[in-house]
N, C-alpha and C positions, 0 to 999 in steps of 0.2 A: 628652306630659303635662306635663313640667317647664316648658316655655315658657309653658304656660297657667296652671299652678298656682302655681309658686314666687313670682312677683312679688307675688301677693296676700298671701303670708305674710311674705316676706323684707322687705317695706317696713314691716312692723309691728315696731317696736323692742320688745325685751323681751317678746315674745309667749310665752304659756304654752299648752302642749298640754293640752286637756281630754279629748280622746278620740283614739285612734289605733289602727286595726285594719286588717290586711290578711290575708284568708283567706276560706274558704268562708262563705257567709251562710246561716244556718238560722233557724228561728223562735226556738229557744232562744238563739242567739247575738244576735239582735236584742234580746231581753229582757235579756241580760247586758250589752250595750252601753248600753242605756238606764239600767240600774241604775248602771253605772260613771259615766255622764254625770251623773246626779243627785248622786252622791257628790262629784264634783269641781267642781260649779258654784260659783263664788265667792259668798260670802255678801253681797258688795256689790251683786250683781245684783238689780235691782228685780223685783217680782212680775210685772209686766206683761211685762218682757223675758223672764223665766224661762218664762212661759207660752207666749209666741210662739216662743222658741228651742226649747223642748221639742217643740212641735208640728212645727216644721221638721225636727228630728232624727228624730222618729217617722216622718214621711212619707217622708223620704229613705231611711231604713233599710228601711221596708216596701216602698217602690218598688224598691229594689235587690233585696230578697228575692223579690218577686213577679215582677219583669220581667227578672231575669237569665235567660239562656237555659237552658231546662230541660236537665238532664244535663250542663251546662257545669262543668268543673273550674276555671274561671277564678276567681281570687281577687278579691273585692270589696275596694276600698280606701275607708276612711272616716277623715277627719281633721277635728278641730274645734280651732280656735285662738282664744285670747282675748288681747286687749291693752287693758287698762282697760275702756272701754265698747264696744269693738268685738269682734265675734265673726265668724269665717269658717269655714264648713263646706264641705269638699270630699268628694265621693262619686264613685267610678268603678265602673262595672259594664259588662258585655258585652251587646250587643244585636245583632239581625239587621240587615243593611244595608237591607232593605226597610222597616224602621221609621223610618229616619233622616228622610226627607222629611216625612212627616206629623208626626213628633215635633218637628222644627225649626219647622215652620209653627205648630204649637200653642204652643210656647214663645214664639215671636215675638208671637203673638196676645195671650197673657196678659201678656207684658211690656209691651205697648203699651196695655193696658186701664187705665182709671181705677179707683180703688177701688170706686166705685158700679157700673161696668160689670162688674168682676170678681165682685162679690157677686151681681149679677143672673145672670151666666153660670153661677156655681156652683149656684144654686138651680134654674135651668133644666135644668142637667145632672143634678142629683140627681133631679128629679121627672119628667124626660121622656126620659132616656137609660137603656137597658139596660146595666147594669154587668157586665162579664165576671167569671169566677171569679178572674182575676188582678188584680181591682181596676181594671178598665178605666175608660174615660171620662176618664182622667187627672185625676180629682178631686184626687189627692194633689198634683200640680203646682200646681193652683189654690190649694190651701191654703198651699203653700210660698210662692208669689208673694204671697199676701195677707199673710202674716206677715213677709216679708222687708222690709228697709229699702231695698233696691235691686232692679232687675230681675235675674232669674236669668241668670248667665253660664254658657255651655255650649260644648262642642265635641265633635266626633266624630273619632276616630282610627282609621283603617282597620287591621284586623288581616290580613284576607284578603278574597277576593271575596264572602264570605258574612257576615262579622261585623266589628264595630267596637267600640271602647271609647266609652262615653257618659260624659263628665265634666261635672259641674256644680259651680258654686261659688255659695253663698248667703251673703249678708252681712246682719247685723242690728246696729243700733246701739242701745244702751240709753240712750235719751233721757230716761228716767225716773229714772236712777240717782241723780242729785243731789237728787231730790225725796222719796225714801223715808227714813223714820226709824224704822219699826216693825220692830225686829229679831225680835220674837216672831212677827209675821206671816210674816216670811221663813223663820224656822225651821220654822214649821208647813207652809209651802209645800214645803219640802224633804222633809217626812215624810209628805206626802199625795200621792195621785194628782193630777197637775196637769191641768186641763182643756186639751184640745188644740184648741179652737175659736178661730179668728181671725176668725170672722164674727159 
């Protein structure tokens, strides 16, 4: 994990931790982490960036909750770092090895897609694919990619012959930060439910 994760954070001078958790993931814990995240978001963050970043955090936490191996006592890891206009989110959870091939192929596909192709794929998936109880069809990953500033970085680390760790890093740059001057609007966005749509 460390060879994959640390360079993305260590090269960020004076970075600040906005979210850090390692433990079992439950529905209540997801809500607690989202509340914690909203309290710690810097006031200088633009509304557009806040909306996109919130959507990414929601999807990453929900994916970790839904797709972590049932009955697994493995601890999910979540870290969110900020340095000026840059945000880096790291999430690690445990998956079955037979999921690796299809998952890797899917991430490569959405990473290579243009914004218009990704939007088309998203709506095709929503309207023409049966979504499983665990939130299948990987709609969440599409939302994450659509909201992120860069392609999703990922790796799989083998635990044993049946299971592996699935690590992802998502980056977003607040390109709107220098353009916003409405502090009241930003304060309202902190106190209200933020829309999670990047489409």
